[in-house]
C-alpha positions in Angstrom: 2.1 29.1 -8.6 3.6 32.4 -9.6 6.3 33.3 -12.0 9.2 35.5 -10.6 9.8 39.0 -12.1 6.9 38.9 -14.5 4.0 41.3 -15.0 0.4 40.7 -14.0 -0.7 39.8 -17.5 1.9 37.0 -17.9 1.1 35.7 -14.4 -2.6 35.5 -15.3 -1.8 33.8 -18.7 0.4 31.3 -17.0 -2.2 30.4 -14.4 -4.9 30.1 -17.2 -2.7 27.8 -19.3 -2.0 25.6 -16.3 -5.7 25.3 -15.6 -6.4 24.4 -19.3 -3.8 21.7 -19.1 -5.5 20.2 -16.1 -7.6 18.1 -18.3 -7.2 14.9 -20.3 -6.4 15.8 -23.9 -7.1 13.7 -26.9 -4.8 12.6 -29.7 -6.9 14.4 -32.2 -6.7 17.7 -30.3 -3.6 19.7 -30.9 -4.1 22.3 -28.2 -5.3 22.3 -24.6 -9.0 22.2 -23.9 -10.0 25.8 -23.7 -12.1 26.6 -20.6 -15.5 28.3 -21.5 -14.5 31.8 -20.4 -15.4 35.1 -22.0 -12.6 34.9 -24.6 -13.2 33.0 -27.8 -11.3 29.8 -28.5 -9.4 31.6 -31.3 -8.4 34.4 -28.9 -7.3 31.9 -26.3 -5.2 30.0 -28.8 -3.5 33.2 -30.0 -2.7 34.2 -26.4 -1.2 30.8 -25.8 0.8 31.0 -29.0 2.3 34.4 -27.9 3.1 33.0 -24.4 5.1 30.1 -25.8 7.0 32.3 -28.2 7.8 35.0 -25.6 11.6 35.1 -25.4 11.4 36.9 -22.0 10.1 33.7 -20.5 13.4 31.9 -20.2 13.1 28.3 -19.2 14.8 28.7 -15.7 12.2 31.4 -14.9 9.3 29.3 -16.1 10.6 26.4 -14.0 10.6 28.3 -10.8 7.0 27.4 -9.8 7.9 23.7 -10.2 11.0 24.1 -8.0 9.0 26.0 -5.4 6.5 23.1 -5.3 9.4 20.6 -5.1 10.9 22.3 -2.0 7.5 22.5 -0.3 6.6 18.9 -1.2 10.0 17.6 -0.1 9.5 19.2 3.4 6.1 17.5 3.6 6.7 14.1 2.1 10.4 13.2 2.5 11.9 11.6 5.6 15.7 11.3 5.2 16.5 11.6 1.5 15.2 13.3 -1.6 15.1 10.6 -4.3 15.7 11.9 -7.9 14.8 9.6 -10.8 16.5 10.4 -14.1 15.4 9.1 -17.5 15.0 9.9 -21.2 12.1 9.7 -23.5 11.8 10.4 -27.2 9.1 12.7 -28.4 7.9 11.4 -31.8 7.2 14.2 -34.3 7.9 12.4 -37.6 4.7 13.7 -39.2 5.2 17.3 -37.9 7.0 18.8 -41.0 6.5 22.3 -39.6 9.0 21.6 -36.8 12.2 22.4 -38.7 14.5 21.7 -35.8 13.7 18.1 -35.3 16.5 15.5 -35.0 16.9 11.9 -35.9 16.5 10.0 -32.6 17.2 6.4 -33.7 16.7 5.1 -37.2 15.8 7.4 -40.0 12.1 7.1 -39.2 12.5 8.3 -35.6 12.3 12.0 -35.8 11.5 14.5 -33.1 13.0 15.8 -29.9 14.6 14.0 -26.9 13.3 14.8 -23.5 15.6 14.3 -20.5 13.9 14.6 -17.1 14.8 14.5 -13.4 11.8 13.7 -11.2 11.7 14.3 -7.4 10.2 11.3 -5.6 9.4 10.8 -1.9 11.6 8.4 0.1 8.6 7.6 2.4 5.8 6.4 0.1 7.4 6.8 -3.4 5.0 9.5 -4.6 6.1 11.7 -7.5 6.5 15.3 -6.3 7.8 17.5 -9.1 10.2 17.5 -12.0 13.4 19.3 -11.0 15.0 19.5 -14.4 13.7 19.3 -18.0 16.1 19.2 -21.0 14.9 19.1 -24.6 17.4 18.1 -27.2 16.8 19.5 -30.7 18.9 20.6 -33.8 20.2 23.8 -32.2 21.3 22.0 -29.0 19.7 21.4 -25.6 17.0 23.7 -24.2 17.3 23.4 -20.4 15.6 24.6 -17.3 19.2 24.9 -15.8 20.4 27.7 -18.1 18.7 30.3 -20.2 21.1 29.8 -23.2 20.8 26.8 -25.5 23.5 24.3 -24.5 25.7 22.2 -26.8 24.6 18.6 -27.0 26.3 15.8 -25.0 25.4 12.2 -24.6 22.7 11.5 -22.0 25.4 9.9 -19.8 27.8 12.8 -20.1 25.0 15.3 -19.5 24.2 13.6 -16.1 27.1 15.1 -14.2 26.0 18.8 -14.6 22.4 17.8 -13.9 23.4 16.0 -10.7 25.4 19.0 -9.6 22.5 21.3 -10.4 19.9 19.2 -8.5 22.2 18.8 -5.4 22.4 22.6 -5.2 18.6 23.3 -5.3 18.2 23.3 -1.5 15.7 20.6 -1.2 16.3 20.2 2.5 17.5 16.6 2.3 20.5 14.8 0.8 19.7 13.6 -2.7 20.0 10.1 -4.1 20.0 9.8 -7.9 18.3 6.7 -9.3 19.0 5.7 -12.9 18.3 2.7 -15.1 20.7 0.3 -16.7 21.8 2.8 -19.4 23.9 4.6 -16.7 25.9 1.5 -15.8 29.3 3.0 -16.6 32.5 2.7 -14.5 33.9 6.0 -15.7 30.7 7.8 -14.7 30.6 6.0 -11.3 34.1 7.3 -10.6 33.2 10.8 -11.7 30.0 11.0 -9.7 31.5 9.4 -6.6 34.5 11.8 -6.7 32.0 14.7 -6.9 30.2 13.5 -3.8 26.9 12.5 -5.6 24.9 9.6 -4.2 23.7 7.2 -6.9 21.7 4.1 -7.3 22.0 2.4 -10.7 20.8 -0.8 -12.2 23.8 -2.8 -13.4 24.2 -4.9 -16.5 24.3 -8.6 -15.7 27.4 -9.0 -18.0 29.6 -6.8 -15.7 32.8 -8.3 -14.2 33.7 -7.2 -10.7 36.2 -8.0 -8.0 34.4 -10.1 -5.3 36.3 -11.5 -2.3 39.6 -10.7 -4.1 38.6 -12.6 -7.2 37.4 -11.4 -10.6 33.8 -12.7 -10.9 30.9 -11.9 -13.2 27.8 -10.7 -11.5 25.8 -13.9 -12.2 28.6 -15.8 -10.4 28.4 -13.5 -7.4 24.6 -13.9 -7.3 24.9 -17.7 -7.5 27.4 -17.7 -4.6 25.0 -15.5 -2.5 22.1 -17.9 -3.3 24.3 -20.9 -2.3 25.0 -19.1 1.1 21.2 -18.5 1.5 21.9 -14.7 1.7 18.5 -13.8 0.2 15.8 -12.6 2.6 12.2 -12.0 2.0 11.4 -8.3 2.8 7.9 -7.3 1.6 4.8 -7.9 -0.4 4.7 -5.9 -3.7 2.5 -5.6 -6.7 3.9 -6.8 -10.1 1.8 -5.7 -13.1 -1.2 -5.6 -10.8 -0.7 -9.0 -9.3 0.5 -9.8 -5.7 4.2 -10.8 -5.4 7.0 -11.0 -2.9 10.3 -9.2 -2.9 13.6 -10.8 -1.7 17.0 -9.1 -1.4 20.6 -9.9 -0.9 23.6 -7.7 -0.4 27.4 -7.7 -0.7 30.3 -5.4 -1.6 32.0 -5.5 -4.9 34.9 -3.4 -6.3 35.2 -2.0 -9.9 38.9 -1.8 -10.7 39.0 -2.3 -14.4 39.7 0.5 -16.9 36.6 2.2 -18.3 35.7 2.0 -21.9 34.1 5.1 -23.4 32.6 5.5 -26.8 33.8 8.8 -28.3 33.9 10.4 -31.7 37.5 11.4 -32.7 38.2 13.1 -36.0 34.7 12.2 -37.2 35.2 8.5 -36.4 33.6 6.5 -33.5 36.2 5.0 -31.2 36.3 3.2 -27.9 38.7 4.9 -25.5 40.3 3.0 -22.6 40.4 5.2 -19.5 42.1 3.8 -16.3 40.9 5.0 -12.9 41.1 4.2 -9.2 39.2 1.2 -7.8 35.7 2.1 -6.5 33.9 -0.1 -4.0 30.1 -0.2 -4.2 27.2 -2.0 -2.5 25.7 -4.7 -4.8 22.1 -5.3 -3.9 20.1 -8.0 -5.7 16.3 -7.6 -5.7 14.2 -10.5 -6.8 10.4 -10.6 -7.4 8.6 -13.9 -7.0 4.9 -14.7 -7.6 2.8 -16.8 -5.2 4.0 -20.0 -6.8 7.6 -19.2 -6.3 8.3 -18.3 -10.0 11.0 -15.6 -10.5 9.3 -12.6 -12.2 12.2 -10.1 -12.2 15.7 -9.6 -11.0 17.4 -6.2 -10.5 21.2 -5.9 -9.9 21.7 -2.6 -8.1 25.0 -0.7 -7.5 25.0 2.2 -5.1 27.4 4.3 -3.0 24.7 5.2 -0.5 26.0 4.5 3.1 25.1 1.3 4.9 22.8 3.2 7.3 20.2 2.7 4.6 19.2 -1.0 4.5 19.3 -3.2 1.4 15.6 -3.6 1.6 15.1 0.2 1.5 17.5 0.6 -1.4 15.5 -2.1 -3.3 12.3 -0.3 -2.6 13.7 3.0 -3.8 14.6 1.4 -7.1 11.1 -0.2 -7.3 9.8 3.4 -7.3 11.8 4.3 -10.3 8.7 3.5 -12.4 7.2 6.8 -11.2 9.0 8.6 -14.0 7.5 6.3 -16.5 4.1 7.3 -15.2 5.1 10.9 -15.6 6.1 10.3 -19.2 2.8 8.5 -19.7 0.9 11.5 -18.3 2.7 13.7 -20.8 2.1 11.4 -23.7 -0.9 9.1 -24.1 -2.6 9.3 -20.7 -3.0 13.0 -20.2 -1.3 15.8 -22.2 -0.7 14.1 -25.6 2.6 16.0 -26.0 3.3 14.3 -29.3 0.3 16.0 -30.9 1.3 19.5 -29.9 1.6 21.9 -32.9 4.2 24.3 -31.6 6.7 24.7 -34.4 10.0 25.0 -32.4 11.7 23.1 -29.6 11.8 26.3 -27.6 8.0 26.6 -27.6 7.5 22.9 -26.9 9.9 23.2 -23.9 7.9 26.1 -22.5 4.6 24.3 -22.9 6.2 21.2 -21.3 6.8 23.2 -18.1 3.1 24.4 -18.1 1.9 20.9 -18.6 4.3 19.7 -15.9 2.8 22.2 -13.4 -0.6 20.8 -14.1 0.7 17.3 -13.3 2.3 18.5 -10.1 -1.1 20.0 -8.9 -2.8 16.7 -9.6 -0.1 14.8 -7.7 -0.6 17.2 -4.8 -4.3 16.4 -4.8 -3.6 12.7 -5.1 -1.5 12.5 -2.0 -3.3 15.1 0.2 -4.7 13.6 3.5 -7.1 16.5 3.9 -10.8 15.6 4.1 -11.6 18.1 1.4 -9.1 16.3 -0.9 -10.8 13.0 -0.4 -14.2 14.5 -1.3 -12.7 16.3 -4.3 -11.0 13.1 -5.6 -14.3 11.3 -5.4 -16.1 14.2 -7.2 -13.5 14.3 -10.0 -13.8 10.6 -10.6 -17.5 11.0 -11.0 -17.1 13.9 -13.3 -14.5 12.1 -15.4 -16.9 9.3 -16.2 -14.1 6.8 -15.7 -14.6 3.4 -14.1 -12.0 2.4 -11.5 -10.8 -1.1 -10.8 -12.1 -2.7 -7.7 -10.4 -1.3 -4.7 -8.8 1.6 -6.6 -9.9 5.1 -5.5 -8.5 7.0 -8.5 -5.9 7.4 -11.2 -4.0 10.5 -12.1 -5.4 10.6 -15.7 -8.9 10.2 -14.3 -8.3 13.1 -11.9 -7.1 15.2 -14.8 -10.2 14.4 -16.8 -12.5 15.3 -14.0 -10.6 18.4 -13.0 -11.2 20.0 -16.4 -14.9 19.3 -16.1 -15.0 20.9 -12.7 -13.1 24.0 -13.8 -15.4 24.3 -16.9 -18.4 24.1 -14.6 -17.1 26.9 -12.4 -16.5 29.1 -15.5 -20.1 28.4 -16.7 -21.6 29.1 -13.3 -20.0 32.6 -13.4 -21.8 33.3 -16.7 -25.2 31.6 -16.3 -27.8 31.1 -13.6 -28.5 27.5 -12.5 -32.1 27.8 -13.6 -31.1 28.8 -17.1 -28.7 25.8 -17.3 -31.4 23.5 -16.2 -33.8 24.9 -18.8 -31.2 24.5 -21.6 -30.5 20.9 -20.4 -34.2 20.0 -20.5 -34.4 21.6 -24.0 -31.6 19.4 -25.2 -33.1 16.2 -23.7 -36.4 17.0 -25.3 -34.9 16.7 -28.7 -34.2 20.5 -29.1 -37.9 21.3 -29.2 -39.2 24.3 -27.4 -41.3 23.6 -24.4 -42.5 27.2 -24.0 -46.3 27.1 -24.1 -46.9 30.8 -23.2 
């Protein structure tokens, strides 16, 4: 957890900030929870303010500890492929008038920044490992861990091509597979990514028309034909919103041969441009989730160019793990870091702090998946310190580990400054109603 080419003071400040983010924040607390060290809370806040405004800390440099963790974690947790989940999340700052570089994200009331993330996930157990790329879109452009300079803004889909190329060149030790939700269902982009050699797995729109067995068919028609042929196979038990369920899959090949339709702005006007291209043949994998009574709970239509050496059942499981990035956003927002309450006044400062908070999340993920006996004991201790109650049969949650970790780190700081006997005396004093018990 070291920054490259930085002095000792910045190294120490970075490590201190990561530790302070290893705690569960609150929506009424704008800053991290300051550990009870020798420095005052005001001094710690000022030091953090200077760190996040330090222009020498370019985002690619600040992201290096995350990438180092990603490479190490991939070697330990991946089997054949490195799964990379891509998604976007709006950061709501509509009440933060001090942030002058906010942008409108949807309607006029949605104001803030747009976070674009690529998260490394294990192909073995689906654990989140580390964010590989973080882009933050604001008024000046896109602040990215890929380049030190602010980039001009492109649509989320158009921005994926350089992100995919960047991730594929990180040297993770395994071929990458990029997993993206239905927003990425675009023929033009499939052709672009496939031609560039990127492996992808995308959830398709049910309205899409494809060529199937030399006929133009809609995807629902293809699925109905597969069901008629009894092509669906039960593959595994899964959990659906905490309830037991079963997963069934079917597979076939389809060809996308129609021209692409791209939304573009030409001379200030939005237009739909028709772009012809070569046919592209992809695997269509249908994943269905049923409850114990046989009711259909969910259906995913997946298009991929991953080779057939990976089974349809495994592809369906990979997409099932896509929700890990939603859990990451949840940790950053309401279940851990409360990013939408941060008071930094620029997107550049928010982007730097995002990388610090992400490092704290990565350390918690490492603890969560560690098989070491010490890790099991530490997880148990942190849950006790967090004061959280776990569901029956659940050992821990990442937010609870964060909450307990801060208590542990604070305890260690206090023990460096006070004797145990003194702390026991002060505790007894407090429990006695703050009345002195000294009778001498």
